[in-house]
N, C-alpha and C positions, 0 to 999 in steps of 0.2 A: 624937437630936440635935435642937436647937430648930428649929422650922419657920421658913421664910422669912417676912419681913414683907410684908404686902400693901398697906401705905399708899402706898408709892412703888414705881415700877417700875425694873427693870434696863434698861440700854441695849441688852441682848441679847434676842433673840427665841426663841420655841420652835423656829423653823426653824434658828437657829444651833445650838441644843442638839442637835437631831436630826441635823444634818449631821455631828456628831462620829462617829456610827455608821458613816458612809460614808468616813471619812478625808478629808473634803472639804477642799480648799485654800481654800475660800471662807468658811468659818466663822471669825470672829474669836476663837472659843473654842478653836481648834486649839492643841495642846500638843506640841512637838517637843523631844526631848532629843538632845544630841550627847555621846557618851562617848569620851574620848581617853586611851589608856594613857600614863603618864608615862615618858618616855625608854625606850620599850618594849624595843628591842634590848638596851639596857644592863640593864634589869630581868631579861630572859631569861637573860643571862650571869651576873648576880649570883645568880640562883636556881640555875642549873646548877652553879656553882662553890661555892655556899654562902658567898658573900661577905657580910660585914656591910653593912648599909644605909648606914652612915656612911663606907664606904671609897670614895674617888674611883676611878671606873672609866669607861673609854671603850672603845667597840667600834671596831675598826680593820678597814678593807678596803684592802689594800696600804698605801699611805702616807697615806691619807685617813681621817678619823674620820667615822663615820656615826651614832654615838649617843654622848651624853655624859650621865652621871648628874648629879644635882643637887649632891652633894658636890664633884664635880670642877669644876662651874661656878663654885663659890666661889673657885676659883683662876684664873678667866678662861679656862678651857679651853672651847672651843666646837667646833662642827662645821666651822667655817672653819679650825681649826687643823690642821696636819700632826702626825703622830705625834711627830716630833722636837721641834717647838715645844711640844707639849702636855707632854712630859716635862720640858722646861726650866721651864715655868710651874708644874708640879706634879710634883716628883721622885718622890713616893710614888704617883703615878697607876698604876693597874693597867690595862694595855692587853691587850685580848683580840681576837685576829683572828677574823673570821667563819670558819665552816666552809668547806671547799673540796672540790671534786671534783678528783681528780688523773688525768691522762691514763692510760687503761687500767684504772682502777678502776671498779667497779660501785656503790660506796657512798661517800658523802661522809664526811669526818672532820674533826676539829679538829687542825690542825697548828701547831706553834710558829712556824715561819718559812716559810710557803708561798711558792713561787716563782710569780710571775705568768706565767712562760713555760710552766710545766707544769701549772698549777692554774687552776681557775675557781671564783669565789665561789659559795657555796650559801646560800640563805636558808631552806632547809627547816626548820631548828630553830625559826625565828620563825613560819613558816607553821603549824607544828604547834601551837605555843602559842596563836596567834591563833585557830585553829579551836576550841580549848577555851573561849576567852573568848567567842567568838560563840555557842557553845552555851548559855552562861549567859544571854546577852542574849536569845536566842530562847526560852529556857524561861520567861523573865520577861515577855516582850512579844511579841504575835503579829505585829508588823510591824517588822522590823529591816532596815536597809540597811547592808551592809558597805561603808564608803566607802574604806577602805584597810586595810592589814595591821594597823593599830593604832587604828582609829577606826570608830565606827558611829553611825548615826542611828536613833533609836527614835521611832516615832509613837505617842504615849501617849493619843491622842484617845479611842479606844474604852474604854480602862481608866479614864480620867477620867470618861467618861459613866456607866459602871457604878457608880462610887463616888458620883457625883452623885445617882443615883436611889436608891442604898442609904442614903445619909446624909440625903438631903432628899426624902422620898417625895412631897411635893407636886409636885415636878418631873415625876413620872411620870404625873400627871393630864393629861387632854386640855386643850389651850389654850382660853381663853374663846372661845365661839362657834365652836369648832373651827377657829380661824383661826391658822395657824402664824406669821403676821406679828405676832401679839400679843406684847408684851414680857413677859419673865419677871418674877416677883416678885424683889425684892432678897434677898440672903442675910440671915439673921437678924441682928438688932442684937446687938452685943457678940460676934459670932463672931470668934475669934482664929485666924488662919492659922498653922499650924506650918510653918516654912520648912526644917525638917530641917538646920539649921546652914548654910544656903546664904548666900552673899554676895548682897546686893541693891543693884544700882546705883541711884542716886538717881532719884526720880520727877521728872517735868517740873514746873517751878515753878508753872505755871498750872493743873495738874490738881487736882481735888478729892480729899478724903481718904476718900470713900465707897468702901467695899469692894464689889466686884462679882464676878460669876461667873468672870471671867478670872483674878482674883487667887486665888480658891478653887481653880480648876483647876490653876493653877501650883503652889500649895501641895501639892495632892494629888500632882502629878507629882514635886515635890521629894522627897517621902517615898518614892515608888516608885524613883526614881533612887538615892537613898541606900541603899536595900535592895539594888539591883542591884550597886552599887559595893562594898557590904559583902560580897556573895557572891563577887565576883571576888577580893577580898582574902582572905577566909576559905578558899575552895576552892583557889585557885591561888597566892596570895601576892603578887599584883600590885596596885599602886595605880593609880588612874585619876582623871582630873578630868572634870567634866561641865558643860554649859551647858543651860539649860532656857528655852525662849522660844516665840514664836508661830510661828516658821518656822525653816528650816535655816540661813539666813544668820545670824540673831541667835543661835541656839543654838550655832553653831560659834564665833562670837565669844566667847560666854559661857564655853565650855569652856576657853579660853585666858586668861581674865581673871585668874583666881587659880589658880596651880599651885605645887607638885604636890598631889595628893590632896585636892582641894577641889571645890566645885560652886557655880555662880552661876545665879541666876534673873533673867532680863531680862524684867521685867514689861512689859505692853503700854504702860503710861503712862510707863515709863522708857526705852523703846526708842530714841526719837530723841535724847534727851540722852546716852544711852550711845554711840550712833553718832557724835555730835558730838565725842566725845573723840578721834576719829581724824582724821588728815589723809586726804583722799581719795586722795592719791598713795601712801598705804600700802595701799590696797585692791588686791586681785587684778586685774591687767590695767589698772590705773590708775597703776602705778608706772613704766611705760616711756614709749614715745613718745606713747601716747594721753593719759596723765596729764600729760606735759610740755606737750602741745598745749593741753589744757584749762586748765592753769595759766597758760600764756601768753595764751590768749584772754581769760580772765576775771580775770587778775591776782591769783589766790589759790590756795593749796593747802588752805585750811581747808574741811572738809566743811560746817560750819555756814554759811559765807559762800556756798557754791555753792547752798545750799537756796533762797536768794532769787532764783535764776535761773529764770524760767519755761521750760517745755518748749519753747515756740516759739523762744525765744532760743537754747536748746541746739541745736535743729534747724537754725538758721541757720549754726551753726559746725560741726556734725557730721552724719553720715548719720543718717537718721531712726531706724533701728534702734538705732544706738549711742547716740543722744541719749535714746531711751526707756529703754534699759538703764541708763544713768547716772542718769537722773532717778529711776528706781525704786530702784536700789541705795542711793543716798544717803539715801533715805527708809525703808530697811529693808524694802522690799517684795520678797518672794520667794515665788512660787507653785509652786516645785518640789515634787514629791511625794517622800515617803519610800517607796522601792521595795525589795523584797528584792533582794539582789545580783544584778545582771544576769549572765546566763550568757555565758561567754566563747565566742568563735567560733574562736579559734586559740591555739596554744601554740608558742613558738619558743625554741630554745636555740642560742646562737651563741658564737663565739670568734674574736677577731682574733689573729693570730700574729706575734710579734716575738721572734726572727727568724721568717721565713716557713718553713713546712714544705715538704718536697720529696718525701716518700715516701707511698705508699699506706698503709703500716703506721702512720705517725704520724696520718694522717687517720682511719684505722679506730679507733684508740684514742680519739680525740675523739668519734667517733660513739657509742662505748659510753657515754661521759659524757652526751652529749645525750639518748640514749634513757633512761638512768637518771633524768636530770633531768625529762624530760617525763613519764615514767611516774609519778614521785613526785607531780607536780602533777595528773595525770589521776586518781590515786587520790583526791585531795581533791575532785575534781569528780564523783566517783561513776561514772567511766567504767569502772573495773575491776569495778564492781558491776552493770554492764549498764544503768545509767540513761541514759547518753549515750555516743556514740561518734563519733570523727572519721572523715571519709570520704577524706581525701587527705593524703599525705605529700609534702613538698617539700624537696629538698636544694639549697642555693644555695652558690655560691662566688664569691670575687673573687681574681683572681691578682695578683701583684706589679705587673703592668703596668696594672692597673685594669680589665681585662676581667672580666666576670662573667656568670653565667647560672644559671638555676634549672631543675631537672627535677622533675616531679611524677608520682606514680602513685597509683592508688586503694588504700585500705587495706581488706583483706578480713577480717583477724582481728586483734582488739585484745588481744594478749598481748605481754609484753616480748620473748619469743623471736621471735614473728612480726614485730614491729615492727623488731627488730634485723636480721632477714633482709632486710626491705624496704629498710632504710637502707643495708645493705651492697651490695645490688644497685644502688641508685642511685649509690653511690660508684664502682662499677665503670664506670658510664657516664661519670663525671667523669674517671676515670683515662684514658679513651680520648681525652679532649679535651686536646690539647697546651697550649691556652691557660690551663689551670687551674694550671699549675705554673711557678714556685713559688707556693704558695697563701698568700694574705694573710688570708683570712677564710673560715670555713666555718660554715654554719648549717643547722639541721634544724627543720622546722616540721610540725605536724599541724594540719589545719584542716577546715572544713566540719562542725563539730560538730552533731549532731542528737540530739534526745531520742527515746528508745525508747518506743513506746506500751505501755501497760499490757497484759500478757498476750502481748506479741509475743515470739516465740522463733525461734531459728535452725532450720535443717533437722533438727538432732539432736533437737529437741523433738517431731518427728513420728515419730521412730523408737523411742519408748518406749511402753509400754502400761500399763494398769491405774492403780493409785494414783499411780505415778510420773508418768504423763502428766497426771493431774489436777493434781498439785502444780506441775508446770512450766508449765501453761497457766492456772492460776488467777490472776486479777488480784490484785495486792498492794494492801492498804489504803493510802489516801493518808496521807502524813505531814503533821502540822500544821506541820512546818518545811520543807515542799517549797518550792523556789524557783520563782518565776514565770518565764515566758518573757521574753526581753529585750523591753522596750517599744520602740515606735517612737520615733525621734529626735524630741524635743520641739522646738518652735520656740524661738528664742533668748529671746524675751521671757518664756517660761513656765518657764525653768530658769535662774535667776540664781544659779548655784552658784559659779563660779570668781571669787571676789572678793578673794583675797589673793595677794601675791607670796610665793614660797616660798624656803626655805633650800635648800642642797644636799641632795638626796634620797639615801637609800640606794640605790645603783645597782649592780645586778648586770649581768653581761654580757648577760643576757636580760631587759631591763626589762619590768616589769609594773606597771600603775598601782596594783594592789592591794598591791604590795610597797613602794611609796613611802611613807616616813614622813610623818605629819602632825605629828609631835612638837612640842608647845608651839606650837600653831598660831596663836594670835592675835597675840602680840607676843613676839619673841625677846628674852630678858633682856639679851643682849650687844649686839644691834644695834638693837633697837627696831623692826625691820621686821616687818610682818604678812605672813602667808603661809597657804596652805591647799591642800587637794587635793580640790576639789569637782568636780562632774560636767560643767560646761560653761562656755563663755566667750563674750563678744560677738565677732562677726566683726571681724577686722583689729586686735583689741587685742593689745598686746605687753607682756609682763611685764618687770619690771626685772631687770637682770642682776646686781645686787649689786656685789661688788668685782671687781677685775680677774682674779681666779682662777677665775671662772665663765664658762661660755658658755651662751647661750640657744638651744635648738633652734628654728629658725624653722618647723618642721613640727608638732611636738607641744607647743611652748611649755614644755618642761621645762628647768629650770635645773640644770646639772650641772658638776662640776669639769672644767677644761680637759683634764686628762689622760684623761678619758673621752670626749672629743669624737669621736675617730676611731672608737672602738668603737661609740658610739651611732649615728653615721652609717652604720656597717656594718650595724647592726640595721635601720635604715630601708631600706637598700639591699637587704638580704636579703628583707624583707617585700615590697618593690616587685617584685623578681624573681619571688617566689612568686605574687603577685597577677597579674602579667602572664602568667605561664605558665598559670595557671588560665584566664585570659581567652582565651588562644590556644587552649587545649584546647576551650573552649566554642565558639569560632568554628569549629573543625574539625568538631564534631558537630552544629552547628546546621543546620536545613534551609535550603536556599537561598531567598532572598527571591523572591516572585512577580514575574515580568517585567511591566513596564508595557506598555500597548497599543502604545506607540510604539517599543518596543524591537524589535530585529531577532530573528526566530526562528532559533535555531541549527539548523544542518543535522544531519540524522539521522546518528548515528554519530560526530559530531565530538566532540573533547574540550571541556572546559569553556572553555578559552580566555579566561576572564574576567580572570585575573590579568595584571598588567603587570610584566614582569621589570624589575628595576632601579627600581621605582617608589618605593622607600624603603628605609631600613636595616632589617636584620633585628631581631628582637625584642630580643635582648640589646644590639645596637648602639644601638637607640633609647634604651635606658636609659642607656648610657654617654655618649651625646651630650648628655644632660641634666645630667650630673654636672659 
């Protein structure tokens, strides 16, 4: 390939080039891709059933739609529709209910008319397909972050750097005077970037037409992403859309710009003009009270108009952190890293009962489902392979009167049989509590996940000899696809991820952020609303609730159908009880705090005498008093 020209210099430096190798968020040559499966749940069902791609199809969970394919959208069917309304709009619509667990069964199945009283929704078929797709992403790119069940971020920086040096050997030479702040030579004259059929939003009007290394890098990334999308289509039969940009914020916007089965490159010089096409009230956490407040304070909803507002003026009207976050987001600034999927700390399976259950036998049948559900997810996490293991199991309940409590015990053996035995023992303790019946909600959680060190074995590993002992104690080679430990929580200003309001998400009785669909994430064709499922949000920001059929959880900021409100609140309630129970257990085993010099020395042989009877409500009552 032709060598770069040396007459004029690039605006980028050798330091910027080398920072690509470190996945640095500081280099302006950084290249991020966001790949989003098109109507993922619907595609999974079309593949399973062998349905023609032109057949209108929607995935149903009870009376709500959680996925609608593109042929059905031509009839104005959306995820806001009920199953009844969807059939009226499109009589030939094929409705497929999600798989369900049924009380007493150990395996999920597809049922034609599942009963919400005796069944629980199951997303395992989609998780299984998602795992296959992620494997293709990770085989193609060394740094992949699974953002949800149907979308991932890929940091292509290192791959772009490798092709830079391969195609332009002069870039591999030391910088002049060994000074990394020296500017790179420009790309060769006449170089034509192949955009791999990508859509290209228009460049800013005042930018020059000179090609630079950011354009070349984006073109390389476009070819890589086209190959990855082609692999998903060829190997698994699914279509996906993609966005390629300098950061996660813009890449996510790009993936929803043109759908389905297309990709968009948001070049550096096109980024602000691209963002200006959105009203800031359509951005995540700016569509609710915060967006309304800003709109009232500054008299506009136009993102381009808000750009003229200096940071100091924003800080006069908003908290400093919020003002800084808004100032950065509307300028397309996002320093959040692409991290391998963070390891989960707990798994919970729950069910609200309508009507309430009144017998131990009924509760025991649901425990069988909970264990099967959790074991299925633990298999995906590598728990059953010995990579990770939970330390604690918690059973929580809420009675019809509103009284609730959680009980926790340590987990000693991680097998389905052993976990079932532990859960049934916990249930026997609940049976003895008269407040539990009739039971309105029951949940089971495993928590305290820890990674097993390489070569670490249980006591049985010491009871073998010879070659068997060597095999069991030998450390396993590290996998190139190994996930990293969960990173520390980043400061708000460093992780500007949650920037779009979202549509109703696919909601199971055991909500998991990874199972929430990001489907068609930038702008929904029916409503024009923008939404997303990114990793963080500014403090105190509130998302828009959409139409009157949705409610917004004030704790996790998830927008869900009103019929799921009680069940979703039960889920929070169960997690709170489990957390409180663990905290209480830690207090019981914690060593006493040292006495201060002024404290009275206790008499020998006396009891602790430190507690004050009647000083406050019991643990479970404290929780109920806050409801």
